[in-house]
C-alpha positions as CSV (number, residue, x, y, z in Angstrom):
1,M,29.5,31.1,-58.1
2,K,26.2,29.4,-59.3
3,K,25.8,32.0,-61.9
4,L,29.2,31.9,-63.0
5,Q,29.0,28.1,-63.4
6,Q,25.9,28.6,-65.5
7,L,27.6,31.4,-67.7
8,I,30.5,28.9,-68.2
9,N,28.1,25.9,-68.9
10,S,26.4,28.1,-71.5
11,I,29.8,28.9,-73.3
12,I,30.6,25.2,-73.4
13,K,27.1,24.1,-74.7
14,Y,27.3,26.7,-77.5
15,R,31.1,26.3,-78.1
16,L,30.8,25.2,-81.8
17,A,28.6,28.4,-82.7
18,I,31.1,30.7,-80.7
19,I,33.9,29.0,-82.9
20,L,32.4,29.7,-86.0
21,V,31.4,33.1,-85.2
22,L,35.0,34.0,-84.0
23,V,36.3,32.3,-87.3
24,V,34.0,34.4,-89.6
25,L,34.9,37.5,-87.7
26,V,38.7,36.7,-87.8
27,F,38.3,36.3,-91.6
28,L,36.6,39.5,-92.2
29,S,38.9,41.1,-90.1
30,A,42.0,39.7,-91.9
31,Q,40.6,40.7,-95.0
32,Q,39.7,44.0,-94.0
33,T,43.1,44.5,-92.7
34,I,45.1,43.1,-95.8
35,K,42.8,45.4,-97.8
36,N,43.0,48.8,-96.1
37,L,46.1,48.8,-93.8
38,S,48.2,51.7,-94.5
39,V,50.7,54.1,-93.0
40,D,50.1,57.5,-92.0
41,N,53.0,59.8,-90.9
42,S,51.4,63.1,-91.8
43,L,51.5,66.2,-89.9
44,S,47.8,66.0,-88.9
45,I,48.6,62.9,-86.6
46,W,51.0,65.0,-84.5
47,F,48.9,68.1,-84.1
48,L,45.2,68.8,-83.6
49,E,43.5,70.6,-86.3
50,D,42.1,73.2,-84.1
51,D,45.8,73.8,-82.5
52,P,46.5,77.6,-83.1
53,S,50.1,76.7,-84.3
54,Y,48.9,74.1,-86.6
55,K,46.1,76.2,-88.2
56,A,48.8,79.1,-88.5
57,Y,51.1,77.0,-90.3
58,I,48.6,76.0,-92.7
59,D,47.4,79.6,-93.2
60,F,51.2,80.4,-93.9
61,Q,51.6,77.9,-96.5
62,E,48.4,79.2,-98.2
63,E,49.7,82.6,-98.1
64,I,53.3,82.5,-98.5
65,G,54.2,79.1,-100.1
66,S,54.5,75.5,-98.7
67,D,57.7,74.4,-97.0
68,E,56.9,70.9,-98.4
69,I,60.1,71.3,-100.6
70,F,62.2,68.5,-102.0
71,V,66.0,69.4,-102.3
72,A,68.0,67.5,-105.1
73,M,71.6,67.7,-105.3
74,F,73.1,66.8,-108.9
75,P,76.9,66.2,-109.0
76,V,78.0,67.7,-112.5
77,E,81.1,68.3,-114.3
78,N,80.5,71.9,-114.6
79,A,77.6,73.7,-112.6
80,I,77.7,76.5,-114.9
81,G,78.3,74.9,-118.2
82,D,76.0,74.8,-121.1
83,L,74.9,71.2,-121.0
84,E,74.1,71.5,-117.2
85,K,71.8,74.5,-117.9
86,E,69.9,72.4,-120.6
87,N,69.3,69.7,-118.4
88,L,67.9,71.9,-115.4
89,L,65.6,73.7,-117.9
90,E,64.3,70.3,-119.3
91,L,63.8,69.0,-115.9
92,H,62.1,72.1,-115.0
93,E,59.4,71.8,-117.7
94,V,58.4,68.1,-116.5
95,I,58.4,69.0,-112.9
96,D,56.5,72.2,-113.4
97,A,53.7,70.2,-115.2
98,L,52.9,68.0,-112.3
99,P,49.5,68.9,-110.5
100,Y,50.9,68.7,-106.9
101,V,53.7,70.9,-107.6
102,K,53.7,74.9,-106.8
103,R,57.1,76.0,-108.2
104,S,60.5,74.6,-108.9
105,F,63.7,76.7,-108.6
106,S,67.5,76.2,-109.5
107,L,70.2,78.2,-111.0
108,A,68.5,77.8,-114.5
109,K,65.5,79.8,-113.2
110,A,67.3,82.4,-111.0
111,K,67.2,86.1,-112.2
112,Y,69.3,89.0,-111.1
113,P,68.3,92.7,-111.2
114,I,69.4,95.5,-113.6
115,Y,68.6,99.1,-113.2
116,T,68.1,100.7,-116.2
117,N,65.9,103.7,-117.6
118,T,64.4,104.3,-113.9
119,K,63.1,100.7,-113.9
120,I,64.5,97.4,-112.7
121,K,64.1,94.6,-115.1
122,F,65.4,90.9,-114.4
123,D,67.8,89.0,-116.6
124,D,68.9,85.1,-116.3
125,L,71.5,84.9,-113.5
126,Y,72.6,81.7,-115.3
127,N,73.5,83.1,-119.0
128,T,75.9,80.7,-120.8
129,K,76.3,83.3,-123.2
130,R,78.4,85.4,-120.7
131,S,82.0,84.0,-119.9
132,E,82.6,81.7,-117.2
133,K,84.5,84.3,-115.5
134,G,81.5,86.8,-115.7
135,I,79.0,84.2,-114.4
136,K,81.3,83.6,-111.3
137,N,81.7,87.3,-110.8
138,L,77.9,87.6,-110.8
139,L,77.4,84.7,-108.3
140,S,79.9,86.1,-106.0
141,K,77.9,89.5,-105.7
142,L,74.7,87.4,-104.6
143,P,76.4,85.0,-102.2
144,N,73.3,84.1,-100.0
145,I,71.4,83.1,-103.1
146,S,74.1,81.6,-105.0
147,S,75.1,79.3,-102.1
148,Q,71.7,77.8,-102.2
149,L,72.0,76.9,-106.2
150,I,75.6,75.6,-106.7
151,T,78.7,74.4,-104.4
152,K,81.7,76.5,-104.1
153,D,83.7,74.2,-106.2
154,Y,81.0,74.3,-108.9
155,K,80.6,70.4,-108.8
156,N,77.0,70.4,-107.6
157,Q,73.7,72.0,-108.5
158,F,70.9,72.3,-106.2
159,F,67.2,71.9,-107.6
160,Y,64.2,72.6,-105.5
161,I,60.8,71.4,-106.0
162,Q,57.9,73.2,-103.9
163,L,54.8,71.4,-103.5
164,N,51.3,72.6,-102.9
165,P,50.2,73.2,-99.3
166,T,50.2,70.1,-97.0
167,P,46.3,69.5,-97.0
168,A,46.3,69.4,-100.6
169,I,49.0,66.8,-101.2
170,E,48.0,64.4,-98.2
171,A,46.3,62.1,-100.4
172,Q,48.9,61.8,-102.9
173,R,51.7,61.8,-100.5
174,E,52.9,58.2,-100.8
175,A,53.0,58.5,-104.6
176,I,54.7,61.8,-105.0
177,P,58.2,60.9,-104.1
178,R,58.3,57.9,-106.4
179,E,57.2,59.8,-109.2
180,I,59.7,62.7,-108.7
181,R,62.5,59.9,-108.3
182,Q,61.3,58.4,-111.6
183,I,61.3,61.8,-113.4
184,I,64.6,62.8,-112.2
185,S,66.4,59.4,-112.8
186,K,65.5,59.9,-116.4
187,K,67.8,62.9,-116.6
188,Y,70.4,62.1,-114.0
189,S,72.1,58.9,-113.3
190,E,73.5,60.1,-109.9
191,Y,71.6,62.4,-107.7
192,H,70.7,62.9,-103.9
193,L,67.3,63.8,-102.8
194,T,66.1,64.9,-99.6
195,G,63.7,67.4,-97.9
196,P,60.6,66.9,-95.6
197,P,58.6,64.6,-98.5
198,V,61.5,62.4,-98.5
199,L,62.1,61.8,-94.7
200,N,58.0,61.6,-94.4
201,E,58.2,58.8,-97.0
202,A,61.2,57.0,-95.2
203,Y,59.4,57.3,-91.9
204,S,56.5,55.6,-93.3
205,L,58.3,52.9,-95.1
206,G,60.0,52.2,-91.9
207,I,57.1,52.3,-89.8
208,Y,55.3,49.8,-92.1
209,K,58.4,47.2,-92.4
210,E,59.0,47.4,-88.7
211,S,55.6,46.7,-87.7
212,M,55.5,43.7,-89.7
213,L,58.9,42.6,-88.5
214,F,57.6,43.2,-84.9
215,G,54.5,41.1,-85.4
216,L,56.6,38.0,-86.6
217,L,59.2,38.3,-84.0
218,T,56.8,38.7,-81.2
219,V,54.8,35.4,-82.6
220,L,58.0,33.5,-82.6
221,V,59.3,34.8,-79.2
222,I,56.2,34.2,-77.4
223,T,55.8,30.8,-78.6
224,L,59.2,29.8,-77.8
225,M,58.4,31.3,-74.2
226,L,55.3,29.4,-73.9
227,L,57.3,26.2,-74.3
228,F,59.2,27.1,-71.4
229,L,56.2,29.0,-69.3
230,L,53.3,26.6,-69.9
231,P,52.8,23.6,-67.3
232,S,52.1,21.3,-70.4
233,K,52.2,21.5,-74.1
234,R,48.4,20.7,-74.4
235,Y,47.9,24.5,-73.4
236,L,49.8,26.1,-76.2
237,L,47.1,26.3,-78.8
238,V,44.8,27.8,-76.2
239,S,47.5,30.5,-75.6
240,L,48.4,31.4,-79.0
241,L,44.5,31.7,-79.9
242,S,44.1,34.1,-77.0
243,V,46.8,36.4,-78.5
244,A,46.0,36.0,-82.3
245,I,42.2,36.4,-82.1
246,P,42.0,39.8,-80.1
247,L,44.8,41.3,-82.3
248,A,43.3,40.2,-85.6
249,L,39.8,41.7,-84.5
250,L,41.3,44.9,-83.1
251,F,43.0,45.5,-86.6
252,G,39.7,44.8,-88.4
253,I,38.1,47.6,-86.4
254,I,41.3,50.0,-86.9
255,T,41.3,49.5,-90.6
256,S,37.3,49.6,-90.9
257,L,37.3,52.8,-89.3
258,G,39.8,54.3,-91.6
259,F,42.9,54.7,-89.3
260,A,46.4,54.1,-90.3
261,L,49.6,53.0,-88.3
262,N,52.1,55.6,-87.4
263,M,55.2,55.3,-85.4
264,I,53.4,55.3,-82.3
265,S,50.5,52.9,-83.1
266,M,52.9,50.3,-84.7
267,L,53.8,49.3,-81.2
268,I,50.3,48.0,-80.6
269,P,50.5,44.4,-81.9
270,T,53.6,43.7,-79.8
271,I,52.3,45.2,-76.9
272,L,48.8,43.6,-77.1
273,M,50.3,40.2,-77.9
274,V,52.4,40.2,-74.8
275,Y,49.6,41.4,-72.7
276,S,47.2,38.8,-74.0
277,V,49.8,35.7,-73.2
278,S,50.4,37.0,-69.6
279,D,46.7,36.8,-68.8
280,A,46.6,33.4,-70.6
281,V,49.5,32.3,-68.7
282,H,47.8,33.3,-65.3
283,I,44.6,31.6,-66.0
284,I,46.6,28.3,-67.4
285,N,48.5,28.1,-64.4
286,I,45.8,28.5,-61.8
287,Y,43.6,26.0,-63.7
288,H,46.5,23.5,-63.7
289,K,47.5,24.1,-60.1
290,E,43.7,23.6,-59.1
291,G,43.6,20.6,-61.2
292,L,46.3,18.9,-59.4
293,K,44.7,20.0,-55.9
294,N,41.1,19.0,-56.9
295,R,41.4,15.7,-58.7
296,N,37.8,14.8,-57.4
297,F,36.1,18.0,-59.2
298,H,34.3,17.2,-62.6
299,K,35.3,19.5,-65.4
300,L,32.8,22.3,-65.2
301,Q,33.4,22.6,-61.3
302,L,37.1,22.8,-62.0
303,I,36.9,25.4,-64.8
304,T,34.4,27.7,-62.7
305,L,36.9,27.6,-59.8
306,S,39.7,28.5,-62.0
307,I,37.8,31.3,-63.6
308,R,36.8,32.8,-60.0
309,K,40.4,32.9,-58.7
310,S,41.7,34.5,-61.6
311,F,39.0,36.7,-62.7
312,I,39.4,39.5,-59.9
313,P,43.2,39.7,-60.3
314,C,43.1,39.7,-63.9
315,F,40.2,42.1,-63.8
316,Y,42.1,44.7,-61.9
317,T,45.5,44.0,-63.9
318,T,43.4,44.9,-67.0
319,L,42.1,47.7,-65.3
320,T,45.4,49.4,-64.4
321,T,46.8,48.6,-67.5
322,F,43.7,50.1,-69.4
323,V,44.0,53.3,-67.2
324,G,47.9,53.7,-68.2
325,Y,47.0,53.7,-71.9
326,F,43.8,55.6,-71.6
327,A,45.6,58.5,-69.8
328,L,47.3,59.2,-73.1
329,Y,44.0,60.2,-74.3
330,L,44.7,63.5,-72.4
331,S,47.7,64.1,-74.6
332,P,47.4,67.1,-77.0
333,L,48.9,64.8,-79.8
334,P,46.5,62.9,-81.7
335,A,48.8,60.1,-82.3
336,F,49.2,59.4,-78.7
337,K,45.3,59.8,-78.4
338,N,44.9,57.0,-81.0
339,M,47.4,54.9,-79.4
340,G,45.4,55.2,-76.2
341,V,42.2,54.5,-77.5
342,F,42.9,51.6,-79.7
343,T,45.1,50.0,-77.1
344,C,42.2,50.2,-74.6
345,I,40.0,48.5,-77.0
346,G,42.4,45.9,-77.6
347,L,42.8,45.3,-73.9
348,V,39.1,44.9,-73.4
349,L,38.9,42.3,-76.3
350,S,41.7,40.3,-75.1
351,F,40.5,40.3,-71.6
352,L,37.3,39.1,-72.7
353,L,38.1,36.7,-75.4
354,V,41.0,35.2,-73.2
355,Y,38.6,33.8,-70.8
356,V,36.1,32.6,-73.6
357,I,38.9,30.9,-75.4
358,A,40.3,29.5,-72.1
359,I,36.9,28.0,-71.2
360,I,36.4,26.5,-74.6
361,G,40.0,25.1,-74.7
362,F,39.7,23.5,-71.2
363,S,36.2,22.0,-72.2
364,F,37.9,19.8,-74.8
365,M,40.9,18.9,-72.6
366,K,40.8,15.5,-70.3
367,L,41.2,15.8,-66.6
368,N,44.5,14.0,-66.7
369,F,46.7,16.5,-64.6
370,Q,50.4,15.6,-64.0
371,E,53.1,17.8,-62.4
372,S,54.1,20.7,-64.4
373,K,56.2,19.3,-67.5
374,P,57.0,22.4,-69.8
375,I,58.0,21.3,-73.3
376,L,61.3,22.9,-72.8
377,N,62.7,23.4,-69.3
378,L,66.0,24.4,-67.7
379,N,66.8,21.4,-65.6
380,S,69.4,23.3,-63.3
381,F,67.0,25.9,-62.4
382,S,64.1,25.1,-60.1
383,Q,61.4,28.0,-59.6
384,T,60.5,26.5,-56.4
385,Q,63.6,26.4,-54.8
386,F,64.3,30.0,-55.9
387,V,60.9,31.0,-54.2
388,L,61.8,29.5,-51.1
389,W,65.3,31.2,-51.0
390,L,63.2,34.6,-51.9
391,N,60.9,34.1,-48.8
392,S,63.7,33.3,-46.5
393,F,66.1,36.3,-47.9
394,T,63.0,38.7,-47.5
395,T,62.3,37.8,-43.9
396,R,65.9,37.7,-42.7
397,Y,67.1,41.3,-44.6
398,K,63.8,43.0,-44.8
399,T,65.3,46.2,-43.2
400,S,68.4,46.0,-45.6
401,I,66.1,45.8,-48.4
402,I,63.9,48.6,-47.5
403,V,66.8,50.9,-46.9
404,V,68.6,50.0,-50.1
405,F,65.5,50.3,-52.4
406,S,64.5,53.6,-50.5
407,L,67.6,55.2,-51.2
408,V,67.4,54.2,-54.9
409,L,63.7,55.6,-54.7
410,L,65.3,58.9,-53.4
411,Y,68.2,59.1,-56.0
412,G,65.1,58.5,-58.7
413,V,63.3,61.5,-57.4
414,Y,66.5,63.6,-58.1
415,S,67.2,62.2,-61.4
416,I,63.8,63.1,-62.7
417,F,64.6,66.6,-62.8
418,Q,68.0,65.9,-64.8
419,V,66.1,64.1,-67.6
420,K,66.1,66.1,-70.8
421,I,62.9,66.8,-73.0
422,D,64.0,66.6,-76.6
423,T,63.1,65.1,-79.9
424,N,65.6,64.6,-82.7
425,S,64.0,64.1,-86.0
426,L,66.8,62.0,-87.2
427,D,66.3,59.6,-84.1
428,L,62.7,59.0,-85.8
429,L,64.5,57.4,-88.8
430,A,66.4,54.4,-89.4
431,E,69.6,54.3,-91.2
432,G,69.2,54.2,-95.1
433,H,69.2,55.7,-98.3
434,A,67.1,58.7,-97.1
435,K,69.2,59.5,-94.3
436,K,72.4,59.1,-96.0
437,D,71.3,61.5,-98.8
438,L,70.2,64.0,-96.3
439,R,73.8,64.0,-94.8
440,I,75.2,64.3,-98.2
441,V,73.3,67.2,-99.3
442,E,73.5,69.1,-95.7
443,S,77.2,68.6,-96.0
444,Q,77.3,70.7,-99.1
445,L,74.3,72.9,-98.6
446,N,74.3,73.2,-94.9
447,G,70.7,73.4,-94.6
448,S,67.5,71.5,-96.0
449,S,65.0,73.1,-93.9
450,R,63.8,76.6,-93.9
451,I,61.5,79.1,-92.1
452,Q,60.3,82.3,-93.3
453,L,60.5,85.5,-91.2
454,S,57.9,88.1,-91.7
455,I,58.3,91.6,-90.5
456,S,55.7,94.3,-90.5
457,A,54.6,97.4,-89.0
458,T,52.7,97.4,-85.7
459,K,50.4,100.0,-87.1
460,G,49.8,98.5,-90.6
461,G,51.0,100.2,-93.8
462,K,53.6,99.3,-96.1
463,I,57.0,98.1,-94.9
464,L,58.9,99.6,-97.9
465,N,61.0,102.6,-96.6
466,R,64.4,103.4,-96.0
467,E,64.1,103.2,-92.1
468,A,62.4,99.5,-92.4
469,V,65.3,98.4,-94.8
470,S,68.2,99.7,-92.6
471,Y,66.8,97.6,-89.7
472,M,66.6,94.5,-91.8
473,E,70.1,95.0,-92.9
474,K,71.4,94.8,-89.5
475,F,69.0,92.2,-88.5
476,Q,70.1,90.2,-91.6
477,Q,73.9,90.6,-90.5
478,K,73.1,89.2,-87.0
479,L,71.2,86.2,-88.9
480,E,74.1,85.5,-91.0
481,T,76.5,85.3,-87.9
482,N,74.2,82.8,-86.0
483,P,76.0,79.2,-86.4
484,L,72.8,77.4,-86.6
485,I,71.6,79.3,-89.7
486,A,73.0,78.3,-93.3
487,S,71.8,81.4,-95.2
488,A,69.4,84.3,-94.9
489,V,67.8,85.7,-98.3
490,S,65.8,88.8,-98.4
491,V,65.4,92.0,-100.3
492,V,68.6,93.1,-98.4
493,D,70.4,90.8,-100.7
494,I,68.8,92.4,-103.8
495,K,69.7,96.0,-102.6
496,S,73.2,95.1,-101.6
497,F,73.5,93.9,-105.4
498,L,72.0,96.9,-106.7
499,E,74.2,99.3,-104.7
500,K,77.5,97.5,-105.9
501,R,76.1,97.8,-109.7
502,T,74.4,101.2,-109.2
503,P,75.6,103.1,-106.1
504,I,73.7,106.3,-106.9
505,L,70.4,104.4,-106.8
506,F,70.4,104.5,-102.9
507,Q,71.9,107.9,-102.1
508,S,70.4,110.0,-99.7
509,A,69.2,112.4,-102.1
510,I,67.1,109.9,-103.9
511,S,63.4,110.2,-103.1
512,K,61.6,107.9,-100.6
513,E,59.1,106.8,-103.3
514,K,61.8,106.0,-105.8
515,I,63.5,103.6,-103.3
516,E,60.0,102.0,-102.6
517,S,59.3,101.4,-106.1
518,T,62.6,100.0,-106.7
519,L,62.3,97.6,-104.0
520,A,59.0,96.6,-104.7
521,S,59.8,95.6,-108.3
522,A,62.6,93.3,-106.7
523,D,59.8,90.8,-105.8
524,A,59.4,89.4,-109.1
525,K,57.6,86.2,-109.8
526,A,60.9,84.8,-111.2
527,N,62.5,84.9,-107.8
528,S,59.2,84.0,-106.0
529,F,61.0,80.9,-104.2
530,F,62.2,83.4,-101.8
531,K,59.4,85.5,-101.0
532,L,60.7,89.0,-100.4
533,F,57.2,90.7,-99.7
534,S,53.8,90.1,-99.2
535,D,51.3,90.7,-102.0
536,D,50.2,94.0,-100.6
537,F,53.8,95.0,-99.6
538,T,52.7,95.3,-95.8
539,S,55.5,92.8,-94.8
540,A,58.8,91.7,-95.7
541,G,60.3,88.2,-95.7
542,I,63.5,86.6,-94.9
543,T,63.9,82.8,-95.8
544,V,66.3,81.4,-93.3
545,S,67.8,77.7,-94.2
546,F,68.9,75.3,-91.5
547,K,70.0,71.8,-91.1
548,E,67.9,69.3,-89.4
549,M,68.2,69.8,-85.7
550,N,66.4,68.5,-82.5
551,T,63.6,70.3,-80.7
552,S,65.8,71.9,-78.2
553,K,68.2,73.4,-80.7
554,L,65.4,74.6,-83.0
555,Q,63.6,76.3,-80.0
556,Q,67.1,78.0,-79.3
557,L,67.2,79.1,-82.8
558,L,63.9,80.5,-82.8
559,N,64.3,82.2,-79.3
560,E,67.9,83.8,-80.9
561,I,65.9,85.1,-84.0
562,E,63.4,86.7,-81.7
563,R,66.0,88.1,-79.5
564,D,68.0,89.7,-82.3
565,F,64.9,91.0,-83.7
566,V,64.1,93.1,-80.6
567,K,67.6,94.2,-80.3
568,T,67.3,95.7,-83.8
569,F,64.0,96.8,-84.4
570,P,62.0,99.2,-82.1
571,K,59.3,96.8,-80.8
572,E,56.8,99.6,-80.6
573,F,56.8,100.1,-84.3
574,Y,57.8,96.6,-85.7
575,K,56.7,93.0,-85.3
576,L,57.9,89.6,-86.1
577,K,56.3,86.4,-87.2
578,I,58.2,83.3,-87.7
579,N,56.5,80.8,-90.1
580,G,57.1,77.2,-91.0
581,F,56.8,73.7,-89.9
582,A,59.9,74.1,-87.7
583,V,57.9,76.5,-85.6
584,V,55.2,73.8,-84.9
585,F,57.8,71.1,-84.6
586,A,59.6,72.9,-81.8
587,Q,56.7,73.0,-79.7
588,L,56.6,69.1,-79.5
589,N,58.7,69.6,-76.2
590,R,55.8,71.4,-74.6
591,F,53.5,68.8,-75.9
592,I,55.5,66.0,-74.5
593,L,55.7,67.6,-71.0
594,E,51.9,68.2,-71.0
595,T,51.5,64.7,-72.0
596,Q,53.8,63.5,-69.0
597,F,51.8,65.7,-66.3
598,K,48.4,65.0,-67.5
599,S,48.7,61.2,-68.5
600,F,50.9,60.4,-65.5
601,F,48.7,62.2,-63.0
602,V,45.5,60.7,-64.1
603,A,47.2,57.1,-64.4
604,F,48.6,57.6,-60.9
605,V,45.5,58.7,-59.0
606,I,43.1,56.2,-60.9
607,G,45.7,53.3,-60.1
608,F,45.8,54.3,-56.7
609,L,41.9,54.2,-56.4
610,C,42.0,50.9,-58.2
611,L,44.4,49.5,-55.6
612,W,42.6,51.0,-52.7
613,I,39.1,49.4,-53.8
614,F,41.1,45.9,-54.4
615,I,43.1,46.0,-51.1
616,R,40.5,47.9,-49.3
617,N,42.9,49.0,-46.6
618,I,44.8,52.6,-47.1
619,R,47.7,51.4,-45.0
620,T,48.2,48.3,-47.0
621,T,47.5,50.4,-50.4
622,L,50.0,52.8,-49.4
623,L,52.6,50.2,-48.8
624,V,51.8,48.3,-52.1
625,L,52.0,51.7,-54.1
626,I,55.6,52.4,-53.1
627,P,57.3,49.5,-54.9
628,N,55.0,50.3,-58.2
629,V,56.3,53.9,-58.5
630,L,60.0,52.9,-57.8
631,P,60.4,51.4,-61.6
632,L,59.5,54.9,-62.8
633,F,62.3,56.4,-60.7
634,V,64.7,53.8,-61.8
635,L,63.7,54.6,-65.3
636,A,64.5,58.2,-64.6
637,I,67.9,57.2,-63.3
638,L,68.6,55.1,-66.5
639,M,67.4,58.1,-68.9
640,S,69.5,60.5,-67.0
641,L,72.7,58.4,-66.9
642,L,72.5,57.0,-70.6
643,D,71.4,60.6,-71.8
644,I,68.1,59.3,-73.2
645,T,65.9,62.1,-73.8
646,L,62.2,62.3,-73.3
647,D,60.8,62.5,-76.9
648,V,57.6,61.5,-78.9
649,T,58.0,57.8,-78.4
650,T,59.4,57.8,-74.7
651,A,56.9,60.3,-73.7
652,M,54.3,57.8,-73.2
653,I,56.3,55.5,-71.3
654,T,55.5,56.5,-67.5
655,P,51.6,56.0,-67.6
656,I,52.0,52.8,-69.7
657,M,54.8,51.5,-67.2
658,L,52.8,52.6,-64.0
659,G,49.8,50.3,-65.4
660,I,51.8,47.3,-66.5
661,A,54.0,47.6,-63.1
662,M,50.6,47.2,-61.0
663,D,49.8,43.9,-62.9
664,D,52.3,41.5,-60.8
665,T,51.6,43.4,-57.7
666,I,47.9,42.9,-57.9
667,H,48.3,39.1,-58.7
668,L,50.4,38.6,-55.5
669,V,48.6,40.8,-53.2
670,Y,45.4,39.2,-54.3
671,K,46.8,35.9,-52.9
672,Y,48.4,37.7,-49.8
673,K,45.1,39.1,-48.8
674,R,42.8,36.1,-49.6
675,T,44.8,33.3,-48.2
676,K,42.6,30.9,-46.3
677,Q,45.1,28.3,-45.6
678,V,47.7,30.4,-43.5
679,K,46.7,32.8,-41.0
680,G,48.6,35.0,-38.7
681,S,52.0,37.0,-39.4
682,P,52.3,38.8,-42.7
683,E,55.6,36.8,-43.0
684,A,53.6,33.5,-43.4
685,R,50.9,35.0,-45.7
686,M,53.2,36.6,-48.0
687,N,55.5,33.3,-48.2
688,N,52.5,31.4,-49.1
689,A,51.2,33.9,-51.7
690,M,54.8,34.0,-53.2
691,M,54.7,30.2,-53.5
692,Y,51.3,30.0,-55.3
693,T,51.9,33.0,-57.7
694,G,55.6,33.1,-58.2
695,T,55.7,30.9,-61.4
696,A,53.1,33.2,-62.9
697,L,55.0,36.4,-62.0
698,F,58.2,35.1,-63.6
699,S,56.3,33.9,-66.7
700,T,54.3,37.2,-67.3
701,T,57.6,39.2,-66.7
702,I,59.5,37.1,-69.2
703,A,56.9,37.6,-71.8
704,L,56.8,41.2,-71.2
705,V,60.5,41.7,-71.1
706,G,60.7,39.6,-74.3
707,G,58.0,41.7,-76.1
708,F,59.4,45.1,-75.4
709,L,63.1,43.6,-76.1
710,I,61.7,42.9,-79.8
711,I,60.7,46.7,-79.8
712,S,64.4,47.5,-78.7
713,S,65.5,45.9,-81.8
714,S,64.0,48.7,-83.9
715,A,66.4,50.4,-86.3
716,V,64.7,53.6,-85.3
717,P,66.9,54.9,-82.5
718,S,63.8,56.5,-80.8
719,V,61.6,53.3,-80.8
720,S,64.6,51.3,-79.7
721,H,65.2,53.4,-76.7
722,F,61.4,53.0,-75.9
723,G,61.6,49.2,-76.2
724,L,64.8,49.0,-74.1
725,L,63.7,51.5,-71.3
726,C,60.2,49.3,-71.0
727,A,62.0,46.0,-70.7
728,V,64.2,47.3,-68.2
729,T,61.3,48.9,-66.2
730,V,59.2,45.9,-66.4
731,L,62.0,43.6,-65.0
732,I,62.6,46.1,-62.2
733,A,59.0,46.0,-61.5
734,L,59.3,42.3,-60.9
735,I,62.4,43.1,-58.7
736,T,60.6,45.4,-56.6
737,D,57.5,43.1,-56.3
738,I,59.6,39.9,-55.2
739,F,61.9,41.9,-52.9
740,Y,60.8,45.4,-51.8
741,L,57.1,44.7,-51.6
742,P,57.5,41.4,-49.4
743,A,60.0,43.3,-47.1
744,L,57.5,46.3,-46.6
745,L,54.5,44.3,-46.1
746,K,56.4,41.9,-43.5
747,T,57.7,44.9,-41.8
748,F,54.6,47.2,-41.5
749,D,51.4,45.7,-42.6
750,R,49.5,44.5,-39.6
């Protein structure tokens, strides 16, 4: 006590110097944040660089070609008209000159094969010298390719822009879509643009706007709540500074280290502000109550007593919340790792600074304590009367309460196995122009995403032979009947076209060498947008197009492709490799599940140990732990009933909620175990603890619920679900703390 008083006295003595230092640090942090704050929604934040799937994806881009592709749709009068071709060619000339563009492709660049003089040469598929009927007839013989270039009614053209591999464009990613739009707008007044780069841009813009909006709304909501929750208006400035200063310093650290906001880390400001105000409310309420009880204390004694009484429970609540977030560091997803680390840094800053700011703030105040008079209040509601009713209710009906809550817990255990694991990429995007364009394009094209199937011989060697092509034909037929696939393009399409025009070319009497040389020449650079073979002809490629879909459907598609391959090709002689971002994205389900198991297990074990050390009684610890896991089971019930999936945002909810759920419990149990005024039965000690801490419990819960409801207002469905589930879970945690926990302790704790 004496050392604590000396420390507090030193803080008060040097308070002006401390204030000056904090002002300078906040100013520098704000300057750094304004200068360097950015948004990063690149692939690298979701997958570790040493992840085999990520490395394979980057290697695929280098070898075969990037699937970072813009897909533009141009409504036109006549898709095969002279003017329309001229416009496409002019656009190709400008686009192909851009340094970050690998190639562009459209009907104006497409070629078709002509077999003449024992060789294949290529001619323009879009030749306006040919009659309209002739062009249409030619296009009908290459249905898989032509469907990717124009719509059936000839009223829309499609234009593709393939960028360089992902690592080469990351530094320019923000500027690329803007420049592409400017170029297209000069040629076409009406167009629809989509594809991975466009969706990525929309994600990033949405993140930036919503993070700013969340921050502003959180400040307004917290200020409004403080007007109700604080015992006096004189504490308002202390509370707001306790929120603002740690957040400003944290963002200064984040931006100084070169990190950017993403869909996960944009939630940090709201979460941190809500946490900071919760601790500030606890400390202020204790200071005010002790001031009313000990009117003969001088200021230093009163501040010391308040800090001592609040420090241990606040330390343990910070520790359990810290554990919940730090458990995210075990996730295989870098975005979660960064979220966990930086939130933990923010929690430590908040915990330390809230005491420093409170001590300095209290030192400037006079010792004129009055009964609690919030700036705003609800005259019809008395917290004291409510707590008295609670104490009476949990004593009279403790057995019934235990039975009801325990049944809910059991149903929650069952519901865990009903929760689906799935990430819908469109749920990560708010309604807007990008989403609208995606729907319009996919309604006509049936697919804006693609993967590359690579088929090779198990023993090596060239894949060009009659047998392999025959297997590919059967395989492609199966692919084309798959309802999830929009189109599949391979050498089979070229072979089919040549067979119709030159039937003799593929007759059995023709030599194997002749067929191989013919097919090899079909992989012309003019058609390289659809990669038919590897450069050394050891593998054949099939380009598969499909709509944007969730990870479960994506995994289903990949499984069906592999199943059809095994049914078609002898697996001892041929092997299949599926390449593209979709393959990496489909693995999110596994990463999410891994995040849940690892993060929750670590948070649970460490949280249990913290409670045990704090309570120092294994029986009481187990009784206290049960109400803290119940909100998570209720969370599972809600997710299963509302059909909310476990996705990239909700994946981090359980370790976070476990840490937060323990906060109110610790404050209540601390007073329950440390009661000096009341000795005897658990009922009496719990009733006294509830009277002392009830106001703070309600206040912090209201603050937390308010903060998470702000997140639930997000236009991004996935983020909105996260905020809503967190708000409900925090509310359930309060209900279990004021009903289930007292009933358990009053019944079983001795």
